[in-house]
C-alpha positions in Angstrom: 50.2 74.6 17.2 49.6 77.8 15.2 47.8 81.0 16.5 44.9 80.1 14.3 44.5 76.7 15.9 44.8 78.2 19.3 42.0 80.7 18.4 39.8 77.9 17.1 40.2 75.8 20.2 39.6 78.8 22.5 36.4 79.9 20.8 35.1 76.4 20.8 35.7 76.1 24.6 34.1 79.5 25.2 30.9 78.6 23.3 30.8 75.2 24.8 30.9 76.8 28.3 28.1 79.2 27.4 26.0 76.2 26.3 26.9 74.2 29.4 25.8 76.8 31.9 22.8 78.1 30.0 20.2 76.1 32.0 21.9 76.5 35.4 19.7 78.1 38.1 22.1 81.0 38.8 22.1 81.9 35.1 18.3 82.0 35.2 18.4 84.3 38.2 20.9 86.5 36.4 18.6 86.5 33.3 15.5 87.5 35.2 17.3 90.2 37.2 18.8 91.9 34.1 15.6 91.5 32.1 13.4 93.0 34.8 15.7 96.0 35.3 15.9 96.8 31.5 12.3 96.1 30.5 11.0 99.6 31.5 13.4 101.1 29.0 12.1 98.7 26.3 8.6 99.8 27.0 9.3 103.6 26.9 11.9 103.6 24.1 10.2 102.0 21.1 13.2 102.8 18.9 15.0 99.9 20.6 12.8 97.6 18.5 14.9 98.5 15.5 17.5 96.0 16.7 15.3 93.3 15.3 15.6 94.9 11.8 19.4 95.2 12.1 19.8 91.6 13.1 17.2 90.1 10.9 18.0 87.4 8.4 17.4 89.6 5.2 19.8 92.4 6.1 22.5 90.3 7.6 22.4 87.8 4.7 22.7 90.8 2.3 25.8 91.9 4.2 27.3 88.4 3.9 26.7 88.4 0.2 28.3 91.8 -0.2 31.4 90.6 1.7 31.5 87.5 -0.5 31.4 89.6 -3.6 34.1 92.0 -2.3 36.4 89.1 -1.5 35.8 87.4 -4.8 36.6 90.7 -6.6 39.8 90.9 -4.7 40.6 87.3 -5.5 40.4 86.3 -1.8 38.8 83.3 -0.2 35.1 84.0 0.1 33.1 80.7 0.3 33.8 80.4 4.1 31.8 83.6 4.7 28.6 81.9 3.4 29.4 78.5 4.8 29.9 80.1 8.3 26.6 81.9 8.1 24.7 78.7 7.2 26.5 76.5 9.7 26.0 79.1 12.5 22.3 79.3 11.7 22.0 75.5 11.8 23.8 75.5 15.2 21.4 78.2 16.4 18.3 76.2 15.5 19.6 73.0 17.0 20.6 74.7 20.2 17.1 76.3 20.5 15.7 72.8 20.0 17.6 71.1 22.8 18.0 74.1 25.2 14.5 75.2 26.0 14.3 78.0 28.6 11.4 80.0 30.0 10.5 82.8 27.7 11.6 86.3 28.6 9.0 89.0 29.3 8.4 90.2 25.8 7.7 93.9 24.9 5.5 93.9 21.8 6.6 96.4 19.1 4.1 99.3 19.0 2.3 100.4 15.8 4.5 101.0 12.9 7.5 99.3 14.6 5.5 96.0 14.6 5.0 96.3 10.8 8.7 97.1 10.2 10.0 94.3 12.4 7.6 91.7 10.9 8.5 92.7 7.3 12.3 92.5 7.9 12.4 89.2 9.8 11.7 85.5 9.2 9.7 84.4 12.2 9.9 81.0 13.9 6.3 80.4 12.8 7.2 80.9 9.2 10.1 78.4 9.5 7.9 75.9 11.1 5.3 76.3 8.3 8.1 75.6 5.8 9.0 72.4 7.8 5.3 71.4 7.6 5.5 71.7 3.8 8.6 69.6 3.6 8.0 67.0 6.3 4.2 67.1 6.6 2.1 68.1 9.6 3.3 66.7 12.9 2.1 63.7 14.7 1.6 64.2 18.4 5.0 64.1 20.2 7.2 64.4 17.1 10.2 66.2 18.4 11.4 68.0 15.3 8.3 70.2 15.4 9.5 71.8 18.6 12.3 73.6 16.8 12.9 77.2 17.7 10.9 77.0 20.9 14.0 77.9 22.9 15.7 81.3 23.1 19.4 80.3 23.4 21.5 81.5 21.6 20.3 84.8 20.2 20.2 84.5 16.4 20.1 88.3 16.1 23.3 88.7 18.2 24.9 85.9 16.2 24.1 87.5 12.9 25.0 91.1 14.0 28.3 90.0 15.5 29.1 87.7 12.6 28.4 90.4 10.0 30.7 92.8 11.8 33.4 90.2 12.0 33.3 89.3 8.4 33.2 93.0 7.3 36.3 93.7 9.3 38.0 90.4 8.4 38.7 89.6 12.1 38.6 86.3 13.9 37.7 87.8 17.2 36.0 91.0 18.3 37.9 94.2 18.8 36.7 97.1 21.1 34.4 98.6 18.5 32.7 95.2 17.7 32.5 94.5 21.4 30.7 97.8 22.0 28.3 97.2 19.1 27.5 93.7 20.5 27.0 95.2 24.0 24.5 97.8 22.5 22.7 95.1 20.6 22.5 93.0 23.7 21.0 95.9 25.6 18.3 96.3 22.9 17.3 92.7 22.6 17.1 92.2 26.4 15.2 95.5 27.0 12.6 94.6 24.4 12.2 91.2 25.9 13.2 89.1 22.9 16.0 87.4 24.7 17.7 86.8 28.0 21.1 88.3 28.5 22.7 84.8 28.4 21.1 84.2 25.0 22.9 87.3 23.8 26.2 86.1 25.3 25.7 82.8 23.5 25.0 84.5 20.2 28.2 86.5 20.4 30.2 83.4 21.4 28.7 81.5 18.5 29.6 84.3 16.0 33.2 84.4 17.2 33.4 80.6 17.0 32.0 80.5 13.4 34.1 83.4 12.2 37.3 81.9 13.5 36.6 78.4 12.1 35.1 79.2 8.7 35.1 82.8 7.5 38.5 84.2 8.2 41.2 82.8 5.8 44.4 81.7 7.4 46.5 84.5 5.8 44.1 87.2 7.0 44.2 86.6 10.7 45.7 89.3 12.8 48.9 88.2 14.6 47.3 89.0 18.0 44.4 87.0 19.5 41.9 88.2 22.1 39.9 91.4 22.4 41.8 94.7 21.9 
């Protein structure tokens, strides 16, 4: 078995474990404890709300397109970058459909930040309205209209980590990417958009998708794991 196959299996196992324990009581206690301890910072430091801009669909998708263009210009494999972004987003939506957790204590963006965040993100409500246009308005009890009611995994952490991985051409995070993901986790938890385990799941999903789809075989580093 090659290093690449080992990496693929390892990232699949890690993400599967994050999904498996996401609804366990001890995870919920951890979520609440971390969220309550960080929320005062989210209230008093409104600049933390900018994480929702950095991890929004428009900016991260633009980064994915730029990486694709760069790889194409260098005659390298590029289609996996877009494929991974799409498949990862689908997995995120499906997970939020089937893993519904209590909502974290949200900190609403104040003033101008609310406008900036709203204009640089695609909200769940907008996606649901698009589903209405395609599938019609829901009948009572139709399950597909409960999409995006969960919070696990964090789509913003998935997109931020995935964008960093494809920019660097890595299959797994190095120290710099891990630190960036940790900072992003702090921001999304402090502002009440996600639980900490949602963020862990988002990073695990990004690593899984990057390893399986976006990193060509010949570009993988000879060492696996975080350095």
